[in-house]
N, C-alpha and C positions, 0 to 999 in steps of 0.2 A: 455725726455720724458713724464715731469709733465705740464700737461694740463693747469694745472692755470698758468702758469708762460710762455705759447705761447705765439703768437699772430692767431687770426682771421687765417690770412695768411697760417702760419705753419701747421693748423690743415688739409689743402686741402688735399685731399685723404686718412685719415686715413681709415688702415683697420682694427684696434682693438681699442676699448677702455673697460681697466678693471677697475673696481669700487670694493676698497675696501669697505666692509661691516662690522663697528664694534659696539660699543656701548660704554657709559657710565655709568659705574656701580660698583657697592662694589667690588671687589678680594681679600677679606681678609683685614688683620691688615697691608700690607707687599705688595702689588702690589698698582702700579695707577687706579684709575675708568677708566683710557684709554688703559689698558693692549689688550682689543680687537681690538681695534683699529691697535695700534701698530703694534701686530702681522698680522693681514689682508693686513696693508701697507706696511711693509715688504716684504711678499711671493708677492704680487700684482709687486713691484718693482724689485724685482730679477726675480720674470718672466716675464718682459717687457723685461729686459736686456738679459735675455737666446733668446727672442724672436724675438730680432733683432731690438728694441727698434725704434725711432724714423726713421730710416733709412728705417725701415721696417712699416712705419705708425702704431705701437704700441704706446697707450698714456696709460697715468696712470691718472685716476680722482682724485681730490680730496675726500676722503673718506667721505662715510655717515657713520656720529658719533654717531649720536643720533640712537638705536636701539629698540627693544621692552624686555625689560628688567624689566617685571612686577615681575618678581618671586625674583628678588633682592628691592622692592621698600620699604622695611621694613629697610636697609640700608639706612643711611643718604651718601649723595650726589651722589646719581645713579638717573639718567635723563632719564625717557625712554617714546617714546610717541606712544608706543603700536602697535600691528599690523594690526589694519588698517588702520594706518597714514603711519606707513613704506611702506605698499602694494603701497598704493597710491603714495606716493613721487617715487618711485622704478618705476612704471608706467609714471609717469610723467616724470622723468630723461630719462628713456632709448627713448620713442618718441622722445623728443626735441633730446638726441645724436644722433637719429638714422637718423636724415632729413640730416646731414655729414657724419657719422659714416657706415662702413659695417657692423661692430659686434659688440655687447656688451658683455663683459662677466662681473659680478659681483661674487666677492670674499668672503666669507663670514669667519668673526671670532668670532660669537657667537649663540650658538645653540638657544635663545632664539628668532633668527630672520627666523628662517625656515619657520614658517607658512606663514610669509609674502612674502618671497621671492619665495616661490613655488607658491605661488596662481597668484602674480603678474607674473611669469615669464609663466606660464599658459595662462594667458590672453594675454600677448602681444606676445607670440608664435601666439598664434589664431589672433592674427593682422596681423601674418605676418612678423612680427620682426624677426632676426636674433640676440638671445639674450638667455643667459641661465646663469646658477648659478654654482659655484662651492664651496666646502668647506675648511678652513685649517685646514687639517686632518692629522694624521697620529695612527700608530697602537701603542696599550698600552699608549694612553694617559689617564690622568686622568681627571676627570670632572670640577673640578675648583676650579682656585689660587692654585693647588699643584703644585704638581713638575714638570709636561709641560709648564705647563706657567712660572715659577718660571724661569726654565732656561731657557726657549727663552728671557723671558726678563734681564736674568742675561749675555745674549748675546747681546742682542740688544740694550740694554740700563739701564747697573749696576747701574747707578748713582740715576734710579728711583726707587729700589727695596732696601725697607728698610727691608733688611735680618735679622736683629735682631730682627725682631717682628713676623719674621716667625713661624707658630705653625700650630700644625695637627689640621687637621678639622674631617669630618665624611670621613670616607676611606668604605665605604660600597658599592657595584657596583650600577649601577644605578637602576636595576631590583628588589631592595632591597627597594629605597627609592622613586620611582617614584611615590608610589599615596602620600604622604605625601609630598611629594615636588609639586604635582601638586597643590594641594588643599592650603597647606598653603604656600610655599615658601621656597627660603633657609632657610629661620629662623629658618622654622620650624625642619630641619634637622640637622643645624648648627650652634650655637650661633654666631660662630666666621666666618661665612659665607664662610669659605673653604671645600671643597669637597677633600679630597685627604691628601698628605703631601708634603710638598715643602721642609721639612727640609732638604733631600740629594740631591736639586738640584744644576745644577752647569753650567757655560756660558758653558764647552765646550760640554754637553748633550744637551743644549738649540741651539749649531751652528747645531746639525747632526739633530734634531727635524727638524729644519726651512730649510735644506735641502732637507730634506725628502719630506717636503709640497712642498715645490718649483719644485721638479723633478714632483709630481704627478697633480699639478697644469699644469706646463707648458707641460707634457705630454699631457694630455686630451684638453688641449687648442689647443695644434698642431696638434693632430690627429683628433680635433672636434669631439673628444670622447664622446660626453657629454648628 
């Protein structure tokens, strides 16, 4: 199912290409910079398997690793290409893939990418492309590097979690911090870069969250209810 490992001939008749969209940005003192990319890739891979994989013409694209992460730029390690560059990249990528694949669905793991994805998909649909985007979303998730993402990574790649460094961040809801967050970035509300409390995270919870995400993405892709 991995597009990068296929030959050109393998991809003839492709019905669907799933593209993980992530980021390289700070995730507190305990999670890797590629956290969003890891999660998006895991959701896409499991979704492709659920939909029949290569035998059904479903392919998993390499992830779009660099995203729009300006709100995290105060923290070292963050690599952001910004909204306009991401929008342009998505447009050009989908135009290319659509010359040989029936449909493209972008599966997003980072909230900062939303503006770019919405604009890109709107433009591509107007051009006549069969394309959509979906979020790696679940109920009761905290905002950033908290219990939800920490649990997911404890399930997916526990060796990358520095759990001994996990500390509580700003746990207020987004509605209370939105103005400060948009004007000053994450550092304006959370000096340690965490928005939530990762200390109660577990691999078991991460497995359940991942299953929920995959269920929703697979359901919407299969039903074309995008």
